[in-house]
VOMARGU-297141 format. One line per 5 residues: number of its first residue (from 0); their letters; for each residue x, y, z of C-alpha. Coordinates in pm, 1 decimal. Example, Ala and Ser with C-alpha at 12.3 -4.5 7.8 and 13.67 -1.06 7.14 Angstrom:
BEGIN
0) AS) 1230.0:-450.0:780.0 | 1367.0:-106.0:714.0
This chain:
BEGIN
0) MSETK) 3164.8:-9106.5:-4123.9 | 3265.9:-8741.6:-4165.2 | 3068.5:-8468.9:-3989.7 | 2843.4:-8256.7:-4211.7 | 2992.9:-7910.9:-4246.0
5) KRVVI) 2794.2:-7603.6:-4146.0 | 2794.9:-7361.0:-4436.0 | 2849.2:-6991.0:-4361.2 | 2781.8:-6749.2:-4647.8 | 2900.4:-6388.2:-4614.0
10) LGGGT) 2737.2:-6147.9:-4858.5 | 2968.5:-5855.8:-4926.8 | 3339.6:-5793.0:-4882.4 | 3501.8:-5471.8:-4771.5 | 3672.9:-5445.3:-4436.6
15) AGWIA) 3362.4:-5552.8:-4242.6 | 3300.9:-5868.3:-4445.2 | 3661.8:-5977.6:-4427.3 | 3685.5:-5909.2:-4053.8 | 3383.3:-6137.4:-4007.2
20) ANLMA) 3535.4:-6402.7:-4233.3 | 3867.4:-6400.9:-4048.6 | 3718.6:-6405.5:-3700.1 | 3489.7:-6696.2:-3785.6 | 3762.3:-6888.2:-3967.9
25) KHWEQ) 3999.2:-6840.6:-3674.4 | 3747.0:-6938.3:-3407.9 | 3599.4:-7233.9:-3594.2 | 3919.1:-7360.3:-3759.4 | 3903.2:-7689.1:-3565.8
30) EAFEI) 3532.9:-7738.8:-3631.0 | 3323.8:-7840.4:-3930.0 | 3252.9:-7501.1:-4085.9 | 3278.1:-7400.6:-4449.8 | 3293.8:-7024.4:-4500.7
35) TLVES) 3229.3:-6858.6:-4835.4 | 3236.7:-6484.1:-4905.0 | 3034.3:-6363.7:-5202.9 | 3122.5:-6023.9:-5345.7 | 2976.6:-5842.2:-5641.6
40) PNIGI) 3221.0:-5714.2:-5905.0 | 2979.4:-5429.6:-5981.4 | 2953.5:-5271.7:-5636.5 | 3227.4:-5031.2:-5532.9 | 3365.2:-5021.5:-5180.0
45) IGVGE) 3307.5:-4700.4:-4984.5 | 3658.8:-4732.5:-4840.1 | 3857.3:-4414.9:-4784.6 | 4147.9:-4325.0:-4560.7 | 4022.1:-4455.7:-4231.2
50) GSTPP) 4115.8:-4450.5:-3864.7 | 4060.5:-4711.8:-3597.9 | 4043.0:-4755.6:-3223.9 | 4278.4:-4988.7:-3026.3 | 4057.9:-5302.6:-3060.9
55) LKVFL) 4165.0:-5332.7:-3426.4 | 4516.7:-5418.8:-3306.5 | 4368.3:-5695.8:-3090.5 | 4195.6:-5840.0:-3398.1 | 4502.4:-5817.9:-3622.0
60) DLIGC) 4721.5:-5978.7:-3356.1 | 4464.2:-6255.0:-3312.5 | 4469.8:-6354.1:-3678.8 | 4848.3:-6328.6:-3700.2 | 4898.8:-6007.0:-3897.7
65) KEEEW) 5236.1:-5848.9:-3822.8 | 5260.7:-5470.7:-3834.6 | 5581.6:-5475.4:-4034.9 | 5394.4:-5670.0:-4305.9 | 5036.9:-5541.4:-4318.0
70) MPACN) 5105.5:-5173.0:-4244.2 | 5322.1:-5099.5:-4552.8 | 5081.1:-5303.4:-4765.2 | 4794.2:-5076.0:-4654.4 | 4985.4:-4743.1:-4640.4
75) ATYKV) 4915.8:-4744.7:-4267.0 | 5037.1:-4519.7:-3988.0 | 4996.8:-4529.4:-3611.0 | 4725.0:-4342.3:-3424.2 | 4746.1:-4238.7:-3057.5
80) GIRFN) 4430.1:-4027.8:-3045.9 | 4221.8:-3752.9:-3202.1 | 4282.5:-3378.5:-3207.2 | 3962.0:-3169.1:-3211.2 | 4001.9:-2817.3:-3350.2
85) DWSIK) 3753.1:-2527.1:-3353.2 | 3464.0:-2716.9:-3195.3 | 3466.3:-2472.0:-2906.0 | 3499.8:-2095.0:-2900.4 | 3563.3:-2084.5:-2526.4
90) PGYES) 3902.4:-1921.0:-2459.6 | 4165.0:-2185.0:-2384.7 | 3950.2:-2469.7:-2518.9 | 3954.3:-2403.9:-2892.6 | 4147.5:-2729.5:-2936.7
95) YFHPF) 4181.0:-3047.0:-2731.6 | 4316.4:-3400.2:-2766.4 | 4127.5:-3723.8:-2695.5 | 4403.5:-3978.5:-2617.9 | 4415.1:-4353.7:-2619.8
100) YSKTD) 4520.8:-4504.9:-2289.4 | 4879.3:-4549.3:-2179.0 | 4974.7:-4724.1:-1854.3 | 5179.5:-4418.3:-1763.3 | 4854.8:-4216.6:-1759.3
105) DHTIP) 4768.3:-4387.6:-1431.2 | 5017.0:-4148.0:-1269.6 | 4852.6:-3834.3:-1414.5 | 4481.7:-3920.9:-1444.5 | 4419.7:-3851.6:-1072.6
110) AFFHN) 4540.4:-3494.7:-1127.5 | 4309.6:-3450.4:-1426.9 | 4007.5:-3582.8:-1238.4 | 4094.7:-3373.2:-933.7 | 4129.7:-3050.1:-1128.6
115) SFLIR) 3828.8:-3114.1:-1350.4 | 3602.7:-3185.1:-1054.7 | 3715.1:-2881.3:-855.5 | 3678.2:-2646.0:-1152.9 | 3312.0:-2744.5:-1159.2
120) QGVDL) 3302.3:-2658.8:-788.5 | 3430.8:-2309.6:-871.0 | 3809.1:-2340.7:-823.7 | 4045.1:-2188.2:-1081.5 | 4264.9:-2479.6:-1201.3
125) DGLPD) 4402.2:-2625.3:-1524.7 | 4139.5:-2863.7:-1667.1 | 4241.3:-2905.9:-2032.4 | 4300.8:-3278.5:-2107.9 | 4606.1:-3198.0:-2322.0
130) HFFLG) 4818.5:-3136.0:-2012.4 | 4764.7:-3476.6:-1849.8 | 4819.6:-3756.8:-2103.8 | 5121.3:-3914.3:-2270.3 | 4940.2:-3955.2:-2603.0
135) VELAK) 4929.4:-3577.2:-2645.3 | 5308.3:-3555.4:-2625.1 | 5357.6:-3853.8:-2858.0 | 5134.4:-3687.4:-3116.4 | 5310.4:-3354.4:-3073.1
140) QKKAP) 5647.3:-3517.8:-3137.8 | 5507.5:-3754.1:-3406.6 | 5628.3:-4059.4:-3216.8 | 5515.1:-4416.7:-3266.9 | 5341.2:-4573.9:-2963.1
145) LPAEN) 5605.8:-4848.0:-2938.7 | 5799.3:-4805.1:-2613.6 | 6159.1:-4914.6:-2577.8 | 6210.4:-5261.1:-2435.2 | 6339.7:-5116.8:-2107.9
150) FPFET) 6021.9:-4906.2:-2067.6 | 5765.1:-5177.5:-1990.1 | 5444.5:-4974.0:-1989.1 | 5151.1:-5072.2:-2205.9 | 5050.0:-4812.0:-2462.8
155) SYGYH) 4722.0:-4857.5:-2647.6 | 4694.9:-4737.3:-3004.9 | 4501.6:-4758.6:-3326.4 | 4594.0:-4709.7:-3690.4 | 4526.2:-4502.0:-3999.4
160) FDSNL) 4505.7:-4705.0:-4322.1 | 4359.9:-4730.2:-4671.1 | 4043.0:-4928.6:-4597.9 | 4025.7:-5069.2:-4950.6 | 4380.5:-5204.8:-4923.0
165) LGQYL) 4314.5:-5343.3:-4576.4 | 4012.7:-5530.5:-4712.6 | 4230.3:-5682.1:-4984.1 | 4495.2:-5778.8:-4730.6 | 4241.4:-5942.0:-4501.4
170) AKVAA) 4102.1:-6131.5:-4800.6 | 4441.6:-6296.6:-4851.3 | 4465.4:-6385.6:-4483.3 | 4115.8:-6535.0:-4494.4 | 4203.2:-6739.2:-4802.8
175) SRGVK) 4502.7:-6885.0:-4618.4 | 4257.7:-6999.5:-4348.4 | 4038.7:-7177.0:-4601.0 | 3773.3:-6912.6:-4663.7 | 3631.9:-6951.7:-5014.6
180) YKKAT) 3573.9:-6652.0:-5237.6 | 3308.5:-6615.1:-5503.8 | 3268.4:-6313.6:-5728.4 | 2901.5:-6286.2:-5819.1 | 2614.6:-6040.1:-5816.3
185) VCEVV) 2329.6:-6154.7:-5592.0 | 1996.3:-6052.6:-5736.3 | 1761.6:-6232.7:-5498.1 | 1753.0:-6363.5:-5141.6 | 1529.9:-6670.8:-5125.6
190) LKENG) 1356.1:-6754.3:-4797.4 | 1226.2:-7083.2:-4664.9 | 863.9:-7130.0:-4563.7 | 957.2:-7076.0:-4197.9 | 1119.9:-6740.7:-4280.6
195) DVSHL) 1486.1:-6848.9:-4263.0 | 1721.7:-6765.1:-4549.4 | 1742.9:-7061.1:-4787.5 | 1989.2:-6943.2:-5051.7 | 2118.9:-6652.9:-5254.4
200) LTDEG) 2044.2:-6638.7:-5626.7 | 2296.3:-6472.0:-5858.0 | 2226.4:-6287.3:-6181.3 | 2371.8:-6588.0:-6366.0 | 2121.9:-6826.1:-6206.5
205) ESIGG) 2358.0:-6984.4:-5954.6 | 2216.4:-7083.0:-5617.4 | 2437.4:-7030.9:-5310.7 | 2297.1:-7215.0:-5011.3 | 2401.5:-7196.8:-4649.8
210) DLFVD) 2310.4:-7266.4:-4289.9 | 2417.0:-6924.9:-4163.3 | 2422.7:-6600.2:-4362.4 | 2619.6:-6286.3:-4277.9 | 2489.1:-5966.3:-4434.4
215) SSGFK) 2778.4:-5731.4:-4511.0 | 2609.8:-5577.4:-4814.7 | 2641.3:-5215.4:-4705.1 | 2370.3:-4959.1:-4645.3 | 2113.1:-5144.8:-4856.1
220) GQIIQ) 2114.3:-5443.4:-4617.7 | 2019.6:-5686.4:-4893.2 | 1936.5:-5970.6:-4654.3 | 1861.4:-5812.4:-4317.2 | 1660.9:-5513.1:-4436.4
225) QALKV) 1534.1:-5600.5:-4784.1 | 1460.3:-5973.1:-4753.5 | 1395.4:-6016.9:-4381.1 | 1225.1:-5675.5:-4348.7 | 1398.1:-5581.4:-4022.8
230) PFISC) 1308.7:-5217.7:-3943.7 | 1577.3:-4950.1:-3947.5 | 1582.8:-4708.4:-3653.1 | 1707.2:-4369.4:-3770.3 | 1918.0:-4135.2:-3556.0
235) VQSLF) 1853.8:-3834.4:-3778.4 | 1691.4:-3636.7:-3498.1 | 2001.3:-3649.8:-3278.9 | 2275.1:-3674.6:-3544.0 | 2219.0:-3444.4:-3842.5
240) NDSAV) 2510.3:-3540.7:-4069.0 | 2426.2:-3766.3:-4363.6 | 2682.3:-3678.7:-4633.2 | 3054.2:-3646.7:-4696.1 | 3288.3:-3516.8:-4964.6
245) VLPTD) 3635.5:-3669.5:-4984.0 | 3956.7:-3527.0:-5131.6 | 4313.2:-3659.8:-5102.2 | 4617.5:-3436.2:-5068.1 | 4987.6:-3512.2:-5100.7
250) QVDEP) 5172.3:-3716.8:-4843.4 | 5387.3:-3548.7:-4581.4 | 5744.1:-3651.5:-4503.5 | 5669.1:-3714.4:-4136.6 | 5305.4:-3823.3:-4102.4
255) NCQTT) 5137.9:-3747.4:-3774.0 | 5009.7:-4018.3:-3542.3 | 4679.4:-3845.8:-3472.4 | 4353.7:-3802.1:-3656.6 | 4252.3:-3437.3:-3675.3
260) STAMK) 3886.5:-3336.0:-3662.1 | 3820.2:-2969.9:-3745.3 | 3478.8:-2806.5:-3719.9 | 3348.0:-2653.8:-4043.5 | 3042.5:-2441.1:-4121.7
265) NGWRW) 2800.4:-2732.7:-4148.5 | 2984.3:-3025.9:-3995.7 | 3347.4:-3126.0:-3954.8 | 3639.9:-3246.6:-4160.4 | 3892.4:-3518.5:-4098.9
270) DIPLT) 4264.3:-3524.9:-4169.5 | 4400.4:-3880.4:-4176.3 | 4773.0:-3918.7:-4251.8 | 4874.1:-4221.3:-4458.7 | 5221.0:-4300.9:-4590.4
275) NRTGN) 5124.8:-4225.4:-4951.1 | 4876.3:-3939.4:-4905.4 | 4662.9:-3751.2:-4657.9 | 4296.1:-3841.1:-4652.2 | 4059.2:-3546.9:-4614.6
280) GYVYS) 3683.2:-3558.1:-4582.3 | 3407.4:-3314.6:-4490.9 | 3114.9:-3474.4:-4305.5 | 2808.3:-3249.9:-4323.6 | 2430.9:-3233.6:-4313.2
285) SSFCD) 2248.7:-3206.5:-4645.4 | 1967.2:-3026.9:-4461.0 | 2198.0:-2729.6:-4409.5 | 2438.6:-2750.8:-4702.8 | 2433.2:-2893.0:-5055.9
290) ADAAE) 2709.6:-3104.0:-5211.4 | 2856.2:-2822.7:-5425.7 | 2883.4:-2584.0:-5132.0 | 3043.3:-2853.8:-4916.9 | 3299.8:-2936.8:-5184.4
295) TELRT) 3381.4:-2569.2:-5235.6 | 3429.8:-2519.0:-4861.6 | 3657.7:-2821.9:-4836.9 | 3858.2:-2721.9:-5144.6 | 3898.7:-2370.3:-5005.1
300) TLNLL) 4022.9:-2504.8:-4673.0 | 4274.6:-2732.7:-4848.0 | 4380.0:-2469.9:-5107.2 | 4248.7:-2692.7:-5387.0 | 4000.9:-2456.5:-5552.9
305) DSDVE) 4199.8:-2460.1:-5877.5 | 4300.8:-2825.7:-5852.3 | 4173.2:-3090.1:-6093.7 | 4179.8:-3357.5:-5820.8 | 3837.8:-3520.5:-5834.1
310) ARHLK) 3624.3:-3523.4:-5521.1 | 3413.4:-3821.1:-5415.0 | 3068.4:-3762.4:-5271.6 | 2917.0:-4009.1:-5024.5 | 2572.7:-4043.8:-4868.3
315) FKVGR) 2498.7:-4243.1:-4555.6 | 2211.8:-4310.6:-4321.0 | 2275.5:-4289.2:-3949.9 | 2104.4:-4539.3:-3723.2 | 2077.3:-4912.9:-3673.8
320) VQEHW) 1854.5:-5207.5:-3748.1 | 1607.5:-5309.3:-3479.7 | 1770.4:-5654.0:-3456.6 | 2117.3:-5759.3:-3572.2 | 2072.4:-6137.5:-3558.2
325) VRNCL) 1744.6:-6248.9:-3711.6 | 1668.4:-6615.2:-3782.3 | 1982.7:-6750.2:-3953.3 | 2120.8:-6410.5:-4057.9 | 2372.6:-6185.8:-3883.3
330) AVGLS) 2417.6:-5828.4:-4003.8 | 2760.4:-5663.8:-3975.8 | 2903.3:-5331.4:-4084.4 | 2691.6:-5078.3:-4269.0 | 2406.0:-5325.0:-4316.1
335) QGFIE) 2348.5:-5333.7:-3939.6 | 2393.8:-4961.7:-3886.1 | 2625.3:-4665.9:-3886.4 | 2705.1:-4398.5:-3630.5 | 2885.3:-4120.6:-3809.4
340) PLEAT) 3266.1:-4148.2:-3842.1 | 3365.5:-3891.2:-3577.2 | 3527.6:-4132.6:-3329.8 | 3614.3:-4415.6:-3574.0 | 3381.7:-4665.8:-3407.9
345) ALDMV) 3263.1:-4856.3:-3717.1 | 3518.9:-5139.1:-3720.8 | 3508.5:-5173.2:-3344.1 | 3134.2:-5235.6:-3378.9 | 3197.8:-5503.6:-3643.4
350) QETVV) 3445.5:-5683.2:-3418.1 | 3216.1:-5664.8:-3117.5 | 2920.1:-5792.7:-3317.9 | 3105.4:-6092.0:-3463.4 | 3286.1:-6188.5:-3142.1
355) RFIEA) 2966.9:-6173.1:-2934.4 | 2776.3:-6362.1:-3202.3 | 3031.5:-6644.2:-3200.8 | 3003.5:-6663.8:-2821.2 | 2623.6:-6674.4:-2835.2
360) YDKGQ) 2615.5:-6918.4:-3125.9 | 2853.8:-7158.1:-2953.2 | 2660.1:-7139.5:-2630.1 | 2303.1:-7161.7:-2751.6 | 2301.3:-7222.4:-3125.3
365) HTEQS) 1986.5:-7065.3:-3272.9 | 1769.3:-7036.1:-2963.2 | 1534.1:-6742.1:-2932.2 | 1687.4:-6647.2:-2597.8 | 2039.6:-6639.4:-2744.7
370) RKDFN) 1924.1:-6407.3:-3019.4 | 1731.0:-6187.4:-2778.6 | 2023.3:-6146.9:-2538.3 | 2266.7:-6085.2:-2822.9 | 2048.5:-5825.4:-2995.7
375) SRISH) 1992.2:-5641.3:-2670.1 | 2364.7:-5625.1:-2602.3 | 2463.8:-5503.1:-2949.1 | 2180.8:-5249.8:-2967.0 | 2280.1:-5113.2:-2627.7
380) RFDAV) 2635.9:-5069.5:-2755.2 | 2512.3:-4891.6:-3068.4 | 2298.7:-4658.8:-2860.1 | 2585.1:-4586.8:-2619.9 | 2810.2:-4491.2:-2911.7
385) RDYIT) 2529.9:-4279.6:-3058.7 | 2499.3:-4085.3:-2734.4 | 2872.6:-4028.0:-2704.8 | 2892.1:-3896.1:-3060.5 | 2576.1:-3688.2:-3014.2
390) AHFRI) 2732.9:-3524.5:-2709.2 | 3009.1:-3374.2:-2927.5 | 2748.3:-3174.0:-3116.1 | 2507.5:-3101.8:-2832.1 | 2767.4:-2934.6:-2607.6
395) VSRTD) 2927.8:-2729.0:-2882.9 | 2966.2:-2357.1:-2809.1 | 2975.7:-2241.2:-3172.0 | 2677.6:-2032.8:-3284.3 | 2816.5:-1887.7:-3608.1
400) TEYWR) 2591.3:-2087.3:-3846.4 | 2238.9:-2221.4:-3846.0 | 2383.4:-2574.1:-3835.6 | 2577.9:-2520.9:-3512.9 | 2290.8:-2334.7:-3351.9
405) ACGSN) 2065.0:-2630.5:-3429.5 | 2320.8:-2874.5:-3286.4 | 2362.9:-2675.6:-2965.9 | 1989.0:-2640.6:-2905.2 | 1884.3:-2990.2:-3008.9
410) DKISA) 1649.4:-3136.4:-2748.4 | 1608.9:-3472.3:-2926.9 | 1868.1:-3647.4:-2715.1 | 1821.5:-3965.5:-2515.9 | 1734.4:-3973.7:-2147.1
415) SLYSI) 2068.0:-4147.6:-2093.8 | 2269.8:-3862.7:-2245.4 | 2057.5:-3603.5:-2067.9 | 2140.0:-3764.9:-1732.0 | 2514.4:-3766.1:-1804.4
420) LSSWM) 2520.2:-3402.8:-1912.0 | 2303.8:-3299.9:-1616.9 | 2537.2:-3476.1:-1373.3 | 2836.6:-3295.2:-1519.1 | 2668.3:-2954.1:-1517.0
425) QGKNI) 2563.7:-3005.8:-1153.9 | 2927.6:-3062.0:-1059.8 | 2885.9:-3430.3:-981.8 | 3134.2:-3710.9:-1045.0 | 2990.0:-3868.0:-1360.1
430) TQELE) 3161.4:-4202.3:-1290.7 | 2864.8:-4308.3:-1081.2 | 2619.8:-4213.9:-1356.7 | 2815.5:-4406.4:-1620.3 | 2844.0:-4714.9:-1401.7
435) QQQLD) 2476.2:-4703.8:-1312.2 | 2385.1:-4696.1:-1681.8 | 2651.2:-4961.0:-1758.9 | 2808.8:-4732.7:-2017.9 | 3169.7:-4732.0:-1901.0
440) AYFPN) 3242.1:-5050.3:-2098.1 | 3171.4:-4870.6:-2427.9 | 3326.6:-4528.9:-2384.4 | 3504.3:-4532.5:-2049.6 | 3490.0:-4269.0:-1782.5
445) ISWNC) 3810.4:-4103.1:-1900.9 | 3671.3:-4057.3:-2253.0 | 3359.5:-3882.0:-2125.1 | 3568.5:-3659.7:-1899.2 | 3804.0:-3568.0:-2184.5
450) LLAGK) 3510.5:-3486.3:-2411.0 | 3332.2:-3260.3:-2163.2 | 3645.2:-3099.3:-2023.3 | 3808.7:-3065.5:-2365.1 | 3522.0:-2861.0:-2500.7
455) GIYPD) 3540.6:-2638.5:-2196.2 | 3212.0:-2731.5:-2028.7 | 3318.9:-2549.0:-1716.5 | 3205.4:-2232.2:-1533.7 | 3332.8:-1909.3:-1685.9
460) KSQLR) 3674.5:-1794.2:-1566.2 | 3515.9:-1492.6:-1397.5 | 3319.6:-1726.8:-1169.9 | 3624.2:-1915.7:-1043.9 | 3816.2:-1852.4:-720.8
465) KGNEL) 4178.9:-1933.3:-643.9 | 4123.6:-2218.4:-397.8 | 4341.9:-2340.7:-112.3 | 4672.0:-2528.0:-113.6 | 4501.5:-2868.0:-116.0
470) AHKYK) 4309.8:-2773.8:-432.0 | 4644.2:-2692.3:-598.6 | 4821.4:-3008.4:-481.8 | 4902.4:-3123.8:-837.7 | 5167.7:-2913.6:-1013.2
475) TTDIN) 5135.4:-2877.2:-1389.5 | 5512.5:-2834.2:-1422.7 | 5576.8:-3168.0:-1250.5 | 5321.8:-3347.7:-1468.3 | 5466.6:-3195.8:-1784.8
480) KFIKA) 5818.3:-3300.2:-1684.0 | 5702.1:-3657.5:-1617.0 | 5520.8:-3685.0:-1952.2 | 5814.3:-3546.5:-2150.2 | 6049.7:-3790.4:-1975.8
485) CALNY) 5820.5:-4081.9:-2064.0 | 5808.9:-3971.2:-2428.0 | 6187.6:-4006.4:-2452.2 | 6133.8:-4383.9:-2456.9 | 5948.3:-4386.0:-2789.8
490) PTQAD) 6088.2:-4374.7:-3146.5 | 5958.7:-4137.2:-3410.8 | 5690.0:-4279.2:-3634.1 | 5893.9:-4188.4:-3943.2 | 6184.0:-4406.6:-3826.0
495) VLKRY) 5957.2:-4703.8:-3753.7 | 5777.9:-4681.6:-4089.2 | 6110.5:-4660.1:-4272.5 | 6218.2:-4987.1:-4112.6 | 5896.7:-5151.9:-4233.4
500) TR) 5958.9:-5055.5:-4596.9 | 6322.6:-5161.6:-4623.8
């Protein structure tokens, strides 16, 4: 007698829905699960040019997607980090690079930590992150993070891609793993007497039943928020931005392998290089700037004031649901929450949520304790990301607009973030603080140090002294020579992408 299949119903496609579908199909491929994704033909996907963090590569490798196949299909490029421009007005720190990790950085990180710590003790040293990491040089030379075979050092990287195309690609992969697809508009979520989700009802009267439901319905949270009434916890007091205007520009012959984030009057704009275009977006706060003014500012910056290229305007709510797994429903993507796009954490959060859910589900099925432990873990991750993103705005030195003055004086930050910033300002090693709060697993120590050092959160130059020979034991010229020599072992991104499209 055949085993009864457990039915998983995913409401909503997009990148988040298809990541969930693929992870579940891969993990449960030898078990009795039937996975169906339901997507409305009437709801557009927010997808724009998007960047990722290194965990996306782990996911794509896991489900068998080869870069030479999926990258050209999604107009994708490599990403080795993020360049931040104009967030600081402190001389020497107007721009800095937040790199992804390379194994070769192990040879230069001690120098960065040494210099950064001693600067906060009053010694005049070089503390800009740009001078200590391989990723900076790879971005400068527009090189792909794929070392030669005779250079066996791991290099972490992410990607830039068209999120709509990636969703379509992942849909095909999911179909090959047996995931069913249904195009229908769900008009009602029907609950059982005990409060579990019973089935979804479409506008054509079809009933779609399941044992487990995944809500990937976007900001409206059709199951988790509307039907199950799970409260939404807003982050509006610590993160002001709630809107974006998006405009594409022409492709460049040699796309960069970095995302660029540039501070604007009332927020920041991204520059994401794809193979067919450059994605540009201005993320801003509607409390300080209206949509027309934001579009005009972006068009002016991009020299598109007289262009007929149509801009897209987006609204989003920043925060998270109180619980991510409630009864027989798991929320993923925008339905579970959103921390603004500054550090490209959205897809990483989807992966983490689904992977940890599968672990918990396999271990304890639907026990209250499993749900409680899972929700605590995911919420803690959300809050850790929130604090890291909030720190970008709280430590800003710009005071040229009301927006930036409000960001720099905002006292609605968490006790956790306050402790980290206090430790740094007091000249302490913040590693201990991060480990004590168990935050280093989300944004590691090096990321926090790059953020705070990169924005120049150091004593003024006039307060620094020369220091002794031991303080100057690391030579910038030696580090620079080492990094440049390492970079010789990497091909240009343009050459790699050309091979993929032949």
